[in-house]
N, C-alpha and C positions, 0 to 999 in steps of 0.2 A: 504493500500500500504506500510505503514511503516513496518507492520508485514511481508509482502512478502520480503522486503529487509532484514529484520532481519533474515529471514530463509535462506538467501544466494542467493536469486533469484533477477532478475532485475524487477523493477517496473517503469512504465512510466505513467505520467498524461499528456494527450494531449488535448490542447485547440484549437478549431477551432474558429478563430476570424472573425466574419462576418461583423463588422463595417468597411465601406470603408475607413474611415479616421484614423483608428487605426495605430499607429506606434510601439506599444508595448502592452504587456498583463500584468495586475497587479491584485492583489486581491483588491476588493472594501472594504477596511478596514472601511470606513465610513458607509457602509451598514451592514457588518458582520465582526466585528473585530475578532471573534473567528475563522472564516474560514481563514482569513489572517494569524493568529497566527499558525494554524495547517498546512497551506501550507508551511510556513517558517520552521517549525519543520520537516516536511516531507523532504524538500530539504536538511536540515542539516543531516538527517538520511540516505540520499542516494537515495531518490526517484527522478528520472529524471523528469523534467517538460519541456515540449515543447509547443510552441505556433506557429501556422501557420495562416497567413492571407488566407482567403478563398474567392474566387470569386463565387457569386451566379448568376445563370441564369435560364431561364425556363427549360433548359435541365438538370440542376443539379448544382453541385458545383465542384470547382477545387481548389486544393491547389496552392497558388501563390508563397508565400515566407515565410521563417521562420521569426518570430518576437522575439525580446528580451523580457525577463521576467523582469519587473521592481518591485523590492521588496523594 
């Protein structure tokens, strides 16, 4: 995605947050510090990161509301 932005195009990383108690999305640095580092680098280079809370049901899922990204 960083290469896409560097080429002059838009790049978006979209997180569907399924945990019902979630109030924000964040990289789990304690599990994968490299991923967190790369996510922050991507944001600095212009990759847009969006997170939305998702409601799950037997019929499917529905986007409920946007969540902040906690870095």
